[in-house]
C-alpha positions as CSV (number, residue, x, y, z in Angstrom):
1,X,-37.4,-66.8,-5.2
2,X,-36.9,-63.3,-4.0
3,X,-34.2,-61.1,-5.6
4,X,-31.3,-60.2,-3.4
5,X,-31.6,-56.6,-2.0
6,X,-29.2,-54.1,-3.7
7,X,-27.2,-51.8,-1.5
8,X,-25.2,-48.6,-2.0
9,X,-21.6,-49.4,-3.0
10,X,-20.3,-46.9,-0.4
11,X,-22.8,-47.6,2.3
12,X,-23.5,-51.4,2.3
13,X,-26.1,-51.1,5.0
14,X,-28.3,-48.8,2.9
15,X,-30.8,-50.7,0.6
16,X,-31.3,-48.8,-2.7
17,X,-32.4,-49.4,-6.2
18,X,-31.0,-46.2,-7.9
19,X,-27.9,-46.5,-10.1
20,X,-25.3,-44.0,-11.1
21,X,-26.0,-43.3,-14.8
22,X,-22.3,-43.1,-15.5
23,X,-20.8,-46.1,-13.8
24,X,-24.0,-48.1,-13.1
25,X,-23.3,-48.7,-9.4
26,X,-26.0,-48.5,-6.9
27,X,-26.1,-45.3,-4.8
28,X,-28.0,-44.1,-1.8
29,X,-29.4,-40.6,-1.4
30,X,-26.3,-39.4,0.5
31,X,-24.2,-40.4,-2.6
32,X,-26.5,-39.1,-5.3
33,X,-25.5,-36.0,-7.2
34,X,-27.9,-34.4,-9.6
35,X,-27.0,-34.8,-13.3
36,X,-28.5,-33.7,-16.6
37,X,-29.8,-37.2,-16.9
38,X,-30.5,-39.2,-13.7
39,X,-27.9,-39.1,-10.9
40,X,-24.1,-39.5,-10.6
41,X,-22.1,-41.0,-7.7
42,X,-19.6,-38.9,-5.8
43,X,-16.6,-40.5,-7.5
44,X,-17.9,-39.9,-11.0
45,X,-18.6,-36.3,-10.2
46,X,-15.0,-35.8,-8.9
47,X,-13.6,-37.6,-11.9
48,X,-15.6,-35.3,-14.2
49,X,-14.4,-32.2,-12.4
50,X,-10.8,-33.2,-12.9
51,X,-11.3,-33.8,-16.6
52,X,-12.9,-30.4,-17.2
53,X,-10.4,-27.7,-18.2
54,X,-10.5,-24.7,-15.9
55,X,-11.4,-21.5,-17.6
56,X,-8.6,-19.0,-18.0
57,X,-8.6,-15.3,-18.5
58,X,-6.9,-13.4,-21.3
59,X,-4.0,-12.8,-18.9
60,X,-3.4,-16.4,-18.1
61,X,-5.0,-16.5,-14.7
62,X,-7.8,-18.9,-13.6
63,X,-11.2,-17.2,-13.7
64,X,-12.4,-17.2,-10.1
65,X,-15.5,-19.4,-9.4
66,X,-16.9,-16.7,-7.3
67,X,-17.0,-12.9,-7.7
68,X,-15.7,-12.2,-4.2
69,X,-12.3,-10.4,-4.3
70,X,-10.7,-12.5,-1.6
71,X,-7.2,-11.3,-2.0
72,X,-8.3,-7.7,-1.9
73,X,-10.1,-8.3,1.3
74,X,-7.0,-10.0,2.8
75,X,-4.7,-7.2,1.8
76,X,-7.0,-4.6,3.2
77,X,-7.2,-6.6,6.5
78,X,-3.4,-6.8,6.7
79,X,-3.0,-3.1,6.2
80,X,-5.7,-2.3,8.9
81,X,-4.2,-4.8,11.4
82,X,-0.7,-3.3,10.8
83,X,-2.1,0.2,11.5
84,X,-3.6,-1.0,14.7
85,X,-0.2,-2.5,15.7
86,X,1.7,0.7,14.9
87,X,-0.8,2.8,16.9
88,X,-0.3,0.4,19.9
89,X,3.5,0.3,19.5
90,X,5.1,3.6,18.6
91,X,8.4,2.0,17.5
92,X,6.7,0.0,14.7
93,X,7.3,2.5,11.9
94,X,10.9,3.1,13.0
95,X,11.5,-0.7,13.0
96,X,9.6,-1.7,9.8
97,X,9.1,1.4,7.7
98,X,10.9,1.7,4.4
99,X,14.3,3.3,5.2
100,X,17.4,3.1,3.1
101,X,20.3,4.3,5.3
102,X,20.6,6.6,8.3
103,X,22.8,6.9,11.3
104,X,21.0,6.6,14.6
105,X,22.4,7.9,17.9
106,X,21.7,6.3,21.3
107,X,18.7,8.6,21.9
108,X,17.0,7.7,18.6
109,X,18.0,10.7,16.6
110,X,18.6,10.2,12.9
111,X,21.4,11.7,10.8
112,X,22.5,11.5,7.1
113,X,24.7,8.6,6.2
114,X,27.7,9.5,4.1
115,X,29.4,6.2,3.9
116,X,31.1,6.4,7.3
117,X,30.1,5.3,10.8
118,X,31.1,6.9,14.1
119,X,31.4,5.6,17.6
120,X,28.0,5.6,19.3
121,X,26.1,5.9,15.9
122,X,24.5,2.8,14.4
123,X,23.8,2.4,10.7
124,X,20.1,1.5,10.2
125,X,18.0,0.6,7.1
126,X,18.2,-1.6,4.0
127,X,21.9,-0.7,3.6
128,X,22.5,-2.5,6.9
129,X,20.9,-5.7,5.7
130,X,17.3,-4.9,6.7
131,X,15.9,-5.9,3.3
132,X,12.5,-6.8,4.8
133,X,11.8,-3.0,5.0
134,X,11.3,-3.1,1.2
135,X,8.0,-4.9,1.8
136,X,7.0,-4.3,5.4
137,X,6.9,-0.5,4.8
138,X,4.1,-1.0,2.2
139,X,1.8,-2.3,4.9
140,X,2.3,0.6,7.3
141,X,0.8,4.1,7.1
142,X,1.3,7.6,8.6
143,X,0.6,7.6,12.4
144,X,-2.5,9.4,13.7
145,X,-0.4,12.3,15.0
146,X,1.1,13.0,11.5
147,X,-0.2,15.8,9.3
148,X,-2.1,13.5,7.0
149,X,-2.7,10.9,9.8
150,X,-5.3,8.2,9.5
151,X,-6.6,9.6,6.2
152,X,-3.5,8.2,4.6
153,X,-4.8,4.7,5.4
154,X,-8.4,5.5,4.5
155,X,-7.6,6.9,1.1
156,X,-5.3,4.0,0.3
157,X,-7.9,1.4,1.4
158,X,-10.6,3.1,-0.7
159,X,-8.4,3.0,-3.7
160,X,-7.4,-0.6,-3.0
161,X,-11.1,-1.6,-2.8
162,X,-12.1,0.2,-6.0
163,X,-9.1,-0.9,-8.1
164,X,-8.3,-4.2,-6.5
165,X,-11.6,-6.0,-7.1
166,X,-11.5,-5.1,-10.8
167,X,-7.8,-6.1,-11.3
168,X,-8.2,-9.3,-9.3
169,X,-11.2,-10.3,-11.3
170,X,-9.2,-10.0,-14.5
171,X,-5.8,-11.4,-13.5
172,X,-6.9,-14.1,-11.1
173,X,-5.9,-14.3,-7.5
174,X,-2.3,-15.5,-7.7
175,X,-1.2,-13.0,-10.5
176,X,-3.0,-10.2,-8.7
177,X,-1.2,-10.9,-5.5
178,X,2.1,-11.1,-7.3
179,X,1.3,-7.8,-9.0
180,X,0.5,-6.1,-5.7
181,X,3.7,-7.3,-4.0
182,X,5.9,-6.5,-7.0
183,X,4.5,-3.0,-7.3
184,X,5.1,-2.4,-3.6
185,X,8.6,-3.7,-4.0
186,X,9.2,-1.5,-7.1
187,X,8.1,1.6,-5.2
188,X,10.4,0.8,-2.3
189,X,13.4,0.2,-4.6
190,X,12.9,3.7,-6.2
191,X,12.7,5.2,-2.7
192,X,16.0,3.5,-1.9
193,X,17.6,4.8,-5.1
194,X,16.5,8.4,-4.8
195,X,15.9,9.1,-1.1
196,X,17.6,6.5,1.1
197,X,17.6,8.8,4.1
198,X,13.8,9.1,4.1
199,X,11.4,6.9,5.9
200,X,8.5,5.9,3.6
201,X,5.3,4.0,4.6
202,X,2.0,3.2,2.9
203,X,0.3,1.0,0.4
204,X,0.4,3.8,-2.2
205,X,3.1,2.2,-4.3
206,X,1.1,-1.0,-4.6
207,X,-2.1,1.0,-5.3
208,X,-0.4,3.0,-8.0
209,X,0.7,-0.3,-9.5
210,X,-2.9,-1.4,-9.5
211,X,-3.9,1.9,-11.3
212,X,-1.3,1.2,-14.0
213,X,-2.5,-2.4,-14.3
214,X,-6.1,-1.2,-14.6
215,X,-5.1,1.1,-17.5
216,X,-3.2,-1.6,-19.3
217,X,-6.0,-4.1,-18.8
218,X,-8.6,-1.6,-20.1
219,X,-6.5,-1.0,-23.3
220,X,-6.0,-4.7,-23.8
221,X,-9.7,-5.4,-23.5
222,X,-10.6,-2.6,-25.9
223,X,-12.7,-0.6,-23.5
224,X,-13.6,3.0,-24.0
225,X,-10.5,4.8,-22.8
226,X,-11.9,8.3,-22.3
227,X,-13.1,7.5,-18.7
228,X,-10.0,5.5,-18.0
229,X,-7.7,8.3,-19.2
230,X,-9.6,10.8,-16.9
231,X,-9.1,8.4,-14.0
232,X,-5.4,8.0,-14.7
233,X,-5.0,11.8,-15.1
234,X,-6.5,12.2,-11.6
235,X,-4.1,9.6,-10.2
236,X,-1.1,11.4,-11.7
237,X,-2.3,14.7,-10.4
238,X,-2.7,13.2,-7.0
239,X,0.9,11.8,-7.2
240,X,2.2,15.3,-7.8
241,X,0.0,17.0,-5.1
242,X,0.7,14.3,-2.5
243,X,4.4,14.7,-2.9
244,X,4.3,17.4,-0.3
245,X,3.5,14.8,2.5
246,X,4.0,11.4,1.0
247,X,6.7,9.6,-1.1
248,X,6.4,10.4,-4.8
249,X,9.2,8.0,-5.4
250,X,7.2,5.1,-4.0
251,X,4.2,6.2,-6.1
252,X,6.2,6.4,-9.3
253,X,8.1,3.2,-8.7
254,X,4.9,1.3,-8.0
255,X,3.2,2.8,-11.1
256,X,6.1,1.8,-13.4
257,X,6.4,-1.7,-11.9
258,X,2.7,-2.4,-12.1
259,X,2.5,-1.2,-15.6
260,X,5.4,-3.3,-16.7
261,X,4.2,-6.5,-15.0
262,X,0.7,-6.1,-16.5
263,X,2.0,-5.3,-19.9
264,X,3.9,-8.6,-19.8
265,X,0.8,-10.5,-18.8
266,X,-1.4,-8.8,-21.4
267,X,0.8,-8.5,-24.5
268,X,3.2,-11.4,-24.3
269,X,2.8,-13.9,-27.2
270,X,0.1,-16.5,-26.5
271,X,2.6,-19.3,-26.1
272,X,4.4,-17.4,-23.3
273,X,1.2,-16.6,-21.4
274,X,1.5,-19.8,-19.3
275,X,1.9,-20.1,-15.6
276,X,5.5,-21.3,-15.9
277,X,6.7,-18.5,-18.1
278,X,4.9,-15.8,-16.2
279,X,6.4,-17.2,-12.9
280,X,9.8,-17.1,-14.5
281,X,9.2,-13.5,-15.6
282,X,8.3,-12.5,-12.1
283,X,11.4,-14.2,-10.7
284,X,13.6,-12.4,-13.2
285,X,12.0,-9.0,-12.1
286,X,12.7,-9.8,-8.5
287,X,16.3,-10.7,-9.2
288,X,16.7,-7.4,-11.2
289,X,15.3,-5.4,-8.3
290,X,17.5,-7.2,-5.9
291,X,20.5,-6.5,-8.0
292,X,19.6,-2.8,-8.1
293,X,19.3,-2.8,-4.3
294,X,22.7,-4.6,-4.0
295,X,24.4,-2.1,-6.3
296,X,22.8,0.9,-4.4
297,X,23.9,-0.6,-1.1
298,X,27.5,-1.0,-2.4
299,X,27.5,2.6,-3.5
300,X,26.2,3.9,-0.2
301,X,28.5,1.8,2.0
302,X,31.6,1.7,-0.3
303,X,31.6,-2.1,-0.1
Protein backbone atom coordinates (compact mmCIF):
# COMPACT_ATOMS: atom_id res chain seq x y z
CA UNK A 1 0.00 0.00 0.00
CA UNK A 2 1.17 3.51 -0.77
CA UNK A 3 1.46 6.00 2.08
CA UNK A 4 -0.98 8.89 1.96
CA UNK A 5 0.55 12.10 0.60
CA UNK A 6 1.22 14.75 3.23
CA UNK A 7 0.15 18.33 2.58
CA UNK A 8 0.89 21.73 4.07
CA UNK A 9 -1.36 22.51 7.02
CA UNK A 10 -2.03 25.98 5.62
CA UNK A 11 -2.17 25.04 1.93
CA UNK A 12 -3.84 21.60 1.66
CA UNK A 13 -3.35 21.49 -2.10
CA UNK A 14 0.45 21.62 -1.73
CA UNK A 15 2.14 18.24 -1.22
CA UNK A 16 5.14 18.44 1.10
CA UNK A 17 7.31 16.28 3.35
CA UNK A 18 8.97 19.03 5.44
CA UNK A 19 7.84 19.56 9.02
CA UNK A 20 8.11 22.54 11.36
CA UNK A 21 10.78 21.59 13.89
CA UNK A 22 8.77 23.30 16.61
CA UNK A 23 5.17 22.10 16.17
CA UNK A 24 5.85 19.14 13.83
CA UNK A 25 3.25 20.23 11.27
CA UNK A 26 3.92 19.86 7.55
CA UNK A 27 4.78 23.12 5.79
CA UNK A 28 5.27 24.15 2.16
CA UNK A 29 8.03 26.47 0.92
CA UNK A 30 5.74 29.52 1.27
CA UNK A 31 5.25 28.76 4.95
CA UNK A 32 8.86 27.88 5.78
CA UNK A 33 10.94 30.25 7.88
CA UNK A 34 14.64 29.60 8.39
CA UNK A 35 15.56 28.61 11.96
CA UNK A 36 18.79 27.69 13.71
CA UNK A 37 17.74 24.07 13.26
CA UNK A 38 15.50 23.19 10.32
CA UNK A 39 12.49 25.37 9.53
CA UNK A 40 9.64 26.92 11.52
CA UNK A 41 6.11 27.61 10.36
CA UNK A 42 4.64 31.12 10.23
CA UNK A 43 2.58 30.71 13.40
CA UNK A 44 5.51 29.43 15.47
CA UNK A 45 7.65 32.36 14.32
CA UNK A 46 4.94 34.87 15.32
CA UNK A 47 4.49 33.16 18.69
CA UNK A 48 8.23 33.30 19.30
CA UNK A 49 8.36 36.99 18.47
CA UNK A 50 5.59 37.72 20.96
CA UNK A 51 7.40 35.87 23.71
CA UNK A 52 10.72 37.68 23.19
CA UNK A 53 11.06 40.72 25.43
CA UNK A 54 11.78 43.86 23.42
CA UNK A 55 15.08 45.54 24.16
CA UNK A 56 14.78 48.78 26.11
CA UNK A 57 17.22 51.66 26.36
CA UNK A 58 18.56 53.08 29.62
CA UNK A 59 15.86 55.76 29.37
CA UNK A 60 12.96 53.32 29.14
CA UNK A 61 12.27 53.56 25.42
CA UNK A 62 12.22 50.71 22.96
CA UNK A 63 15.46 50.35 21.03
CA UNK A 64 14.55 50.96 17.36
CA UNK A 65 14.95 47.90 15.15
CA UNK A 66 16.43 50.13 12.46
CA UNK A 67 18.81 53.05 12.70
CA UNK A 68 16.65 55.33 10.55
CA UNK A 69 15.54 58.40 12.58
CA UNK A 70 11.97 58.28 11.33
CA UNK A 71 10.53 60.86 13.74
CA UNK A 72 13.31 63.34 12.94
CA UNK A 73 12.57 62.98 9.22
CA UNK A 74 8.84 63.53 9.84
CA UNK A 75 9.44 66.62 12.00
CA UNK A 76 11.76 68.10 9.38
CA UNK A 77 9.17 67.42 6.69
CA UNK A 78 6.43 69.11 8.74
CA UNK A 79 8.56 72.21 9.25
CA UNK A 80 9.43 72.42 5.57
CA UNK A 81 5.82 71.91 4.46
CA UNK A 82 4.66 74.57 6.94
CA UNK A 83 7.22 76.98 5.49
CA UNK A 84 5.95 76.36 1.97
CA UNK A 85 2.42 77.07 3.18
CA UNK A 86 3.41 80.34 4.87
CA UNK A 87 5.25 81.46 1.74
CA UNK A 88 2.17 80.72 -0.34
CA UNK A 89 -0.23 82.33 2.16
CA UNK A 90 1.03 85.52 3.79
CA UNK A 91 -1.50 85.39 6.62
CA UNK A 92 -0.22 82.06 7.98
CA UNK A 93 2.22 83.55 10.49
CA UNK A 94 -0.36 86.08 11.74
CA UNK A 95 -2.91 83.31 12.14
CA UNK A 96 -0.78 80.54 13.66
CA UNK A 97 2.40 82.14 15.02
CA UNK A 98 2.97 82.18 18.77
CA UNK A 99 1.29 85.37 19.98
CA UNK A 100 0.16 86.06 23.53
CA UNK A 101 -2.11 89.08 23.42
CA UNK A 102 -2.43 92.12 21.13
CA UNK A 103 -5.20 94.36 19.93
CA UNK A 104 -5.79 94.28 16.18
CA UNK A 105 -7.53 97.07 14.30
CA UNK A 106 -9.62 96.53 11.15
CA UNK A 107 -6.62 97.18 8.90
CA UNK A 108 -4.49 94.54 10.65
CA UNK A 109 -2.39 96.89 12.77
CA UNK A 110 -1.32 95.53 16.15
CA UNK A 111 -1.27 97.41 19.46
CA UNK A 112 -0.26 96.62 23.03
CA UNK A 113 -2.98 95.03 25.10
CA UNK A 114 -3.34 96.54 28.58
CA UNK A 115 -6.32 94.54 29.78
CA UNK A 116 -8.97 96.62 28.03
CA UNK A 117 -10.60 96.38 24.63
CA UNK A 118 -11.98 99.22 22.51
CA UNK A 119 -14.62 99.45 19.79
CA UNK A 120 -13.18 98.35 16.47
CA UNK A 121 -10.23 96.57 18.10
CA UNK A 122 -10.13 92.82 18.53
CA UNK A 123 -8.11 90.89 21.10
CA UNK A 124 -5.96 88.26 19.37
CA UNK A 125 -3.66 85.56 20.70
CA UNK A 126 -3.49 82.92 23.40
CA UNK A 127 -5.23 85.28 25.82
CA UNK A 128 -8.27 85.15 23.53
CA UNK A 129 -8.41 81.34 23.68
CA UNK A 130 -6.11 80.59 20.74
CA UNK A 131 -4.11 78.00 22.69
CA UNK A 132 -3.13 76.16 19.51
CA UNK A 133 -0.57 78.93 18.87
CA UNK A 134 1.57 77.45 21.65
CA UNK A 135 2.44 74.57 19.30
CA UNK A 136 1.70 75.76 15.77
CA UNK A 137 4.18 78.62 16.11
CA UNK A 138 6.95 76.06 16.63
CA UNK A 139 6.47 74.73 13.09
CA UNK A 140 6.62 78.13 11.38
CA UNK A 141 9.69 80.25 10.60
CA UNK A 142 10.61 83.79 9.59
CA UNK A 143 9.29 84.59 6.09
CA UNK A 144 11.74 85.08 3.20
CA UNK A 145 11.41 88.88 3.31
CA UNK A 146 12.51 89.06 6.99
CA UNK A 147 16.06 90.00 8.00
CA UNK A 148 17.06 86.42 8.74
CA UNK A 149 14.65 84.93 6.23
CA UNK A 150 14.95 81.37 4.99
CA UNK A 151 18.21 80.87 6.90
CA UNK A 152 16.09 80.66 10.05
CA UNK A 153 14.57 77.45 8.68
CA UNK A 154 17.88 76.14 7.31
CA UNK A 155 19.77 76.55 10.59
CA UNK A 156 16.98 74.97 12.61
CA UNK A 157 16.69 71.99 10.27
CA UNK A 158 20.45 71.41 10.33
CA UNK A 159 20.40 71.47 14.13
CA UNK A 160 17.36 69.21 14.21
CA UNK A 161 19.07 66.72 11.90
CA UNK A 162 22.31 66.63 13.88
CA UNK A 163 20.73 66.50 17.34
CA UNK A 164 17.52 64.68 16.55
CA UNK A 165 18.97 61.48 15.16
CA UNK A 166 21.22 61.10 18.24
CA UNK A 167 18.51 61.82 20.80
CA UNK A 168 15.93 59.71 18.96
CA UNK A 169 18.29 56.75 18.93
CA UNK A 170 18.73 56.98 22.71
CA UNK A 171 15.20 57.79 23.87
CA UNK A 172 13.19 55.83 21.35
CA UNK A 173 10.66 57.33 18.98
CA UNK A 174 7.71 57.94 21.33
CA UNK A 175 9.76 59.59 24.09
CA UNK A 176 11.72 61.60 21.57
CA UNK A 177 8.55 62.97 19.99
CA UNK A 178 7.15 63.81 23.43
CA UNK A 179 10.40 65.59 24.32
CA UNK A 180 10.30 67.63 21.11
CA UNK A 181 6.69 68.74 21.58
CA UNK A 182 7.10 69.48 25.29
CA UNK A 183 10.22 71.56 24.58
CA UNK A 184 8.34 73.52 21.91
CA UNK A 185 5.48 74.04 24.35
CA UNK A 186 7.81 75.11 27.16
CA UNK A 187 9.43 77.68 24.88
CA UNK A 188 6.06 79.14 23.89
CA UNK A 189 4.90 79.33 27.50
CA UNK A 190 7.96 81.40 28.47
CA UNK A 191 7.31 83.70 25.50
CA UNK A 192 3.75 84.13 26.78
CA UNK A 193 4.97 84.94 30.28
CA UNK A 194 7.63 87.46 29.30
CA UNK A 195 6.63 88.91 25.92
CA UNK A 196 2.94 88.26 25.23
CA UNK A 197 2.84 91.09 22.67
CA UNK A 198 5.57 89.54 20.49
CA UNK A 199 4.93 87.12 17.63
CA UNK A 200 7.41 84.25 17.84
CA UNK A 201 7.95 81.49 15.29
CA UNK A 202 10.47 78.74 14.77
CA UNK A 203 11.53 75.27 15.86
CA UNK A 204 14.33 76.83 17.92
CA UNK A 205 12.64 76.16 21.27
CA UNK A 206 12.31 72.47 20.46
CA UNK A 207 15.87 72.36 19.08
CA UNK A 208 17.26 73.93 22.26
CA UNK A 209 15.32 71.28 24.16
CA UNK A 210 17.08 68.61 22.11
CA UNK A 211 20.44 70.26 22.88
CA UNK A 212 19.72 70.09 26.61
CA UNK A 213 18.59 66.49 26.19
CA UNK A 214 21.81 65.62 24.37
CA UNK A 215 23.81 67.11 27.25
CA UNK A 216 21.90 65.14 29.92
CA UNK A 217 22.11 61.92 27.89
CA UNK A 218 25.87 62.33 27.44
CA UNK A 219 26.39 62.79 31.18
CA UNK A 220 24.17 59.84 32.02
CA UNK A 221 26.06 57.57 29.62
CA UNK A 222 29.43 58.68 31.00
CA UNK A 223 30.75 60.15 27.76
CA UNK A 224 33.72 62.48 27.48
CA UNK A 225 32.08 65.80 28.34
CA UNK A 226 34.78 68.11 26.97
CA UNK A 227 33.41 68.08 23.44
CA UNK A 228 29.82 68.15 24.73
CA UNK A 229 30.58 71.17 26.92
CA UNK A 230 32.07 73.03 23.97
CA UNK A 231 29.00 72.19 21.93
CA UNK A 232 26.65 73.48 24.64
CA UNK A 233 28.75 76.64 25.09
CA UNK A 234 28.30 77.33 21.39
CA UNK A 235 24.55 76.81 21.68
CA UNK A 236 24.31 79.20 24.63
CA UNK A 237 26.38 81.83 22.82
CA UNK A 238 24.08 81.44 19.83
CA UNK A 239 21.07 81.97 22.10
CA UNK A 240 22.52 85.30 23.26
CA UNK A 241 23.59 86.47 19.79
CA UNK A 242 20.35 85.44 18.09
CA UNK A 243 18.29 87.35 20.65
CA UNK A 244 18.68 90.35 18.32
CA UNK A 245 16.38 88.79 15.71
CA UNK A 246 14.76 85.71 17.29
CA UNK A 247 13.01 84.90 20.56
CA UNK A 248 15.46 84.25 23.38
CA UNK A 249 12.46 83.41 25.57
CA UNK A 250 11.51 80.54 23.28
CA UNK A 251 15.11 79.29 23.26
CA UNK A 252 15.48 79.42 27.03
CA UNK A 253 12.06 77.90 27.69
CA UNK A 254 12.79 75.01 25.33
CA UNK A 255 16.23 74.49 26.84
CA UNK A 256 14.89 74.30 30.40
CA UNK A 257 11.97 72.07 29.48
CA UNK A 258 14.08 69.65 27.43
CA UNK A 259 16.66 69.39 30.19
CA UNK A 260 13.99 68.76 32.83
CA UNK A 261 12.20 66.09 30.80
CA UNK A 262 15.41 64.22 29.94
CA UNK A 263 16.68 64.43 33.52
CA UNK A 264 13.47 62.70 34.62
CA UNK A 265 13.91 60.00 31.98
CA UNK A 266 17.59 59.48 32.81
CA UNK A 267 17.84 59.78 36.58
CA UNK A 268 14.49 58.65 37.95
CA UNK A 269 14.71 55.47 40.08
CA UNK A 270 14.67 52.31 37.98
CA UNK A 271 11.22 51.31 39.22
CA UNK A 272 9.84 54.64 37.93
CA UNK A 273 11.41 54.35 34.47
CA UNK A 274 8.37 52.56 33.08
CA UNK A 275 6.13 53.68 30.25
CA UNK A 276 3.21 54.31 32.62
CA UNK A 277 5.12 56.49 35.09
CA UNK A 278 6.92 58.40 32.34
CA UNK A 279 3.59 59.06 30.62
CA UNK A 280 2.16 60.25 33.92
CA UNK A 281 5.13 62.58 34.37
CA UNK A 282 4.56 64.04 30.91
CA UNK A 283 0.87 64.60 31.65
CA UNK A 284 1.74 66.35 34.92
CA UNK A 285 4.14 68.67 33.08
CA UNK A 286 1.49 69.53 30.47
CA UNK A 287 -1.01 70.28 33.24
CA UNK A 288 1.51 72.54 35.00
CA UNK A 289 2.27 74.43 31.79
CA UNK A 290 -1.46 74.76 31.10
CA UNK A 291 -1.95 76.13 34.61
CA UNK A 292 0.81 78.70 34.03
CA UNK A 293 -0.88 79.78 30.79
CA UNK A 294 -4.25 80.04 32.53
CA UNK A 295 -2.82 82.16 35.35
CA UNK A 296 -1.02 84.43 32.86
CA UNK A 297 -4.21 84.80 30.84
CA UNK A 298 -6.15 85.77 33.95
CA UNK A 299 -3.50 88.35 34.80
CA UNK A 300 -3.62 89.85 31.30
CA UNK A 301 -7.39 89.93 30.92
CA UNK A 302 -8.33 90.57 34.53
CA UNK A 303 -10.62 87.54 34.46
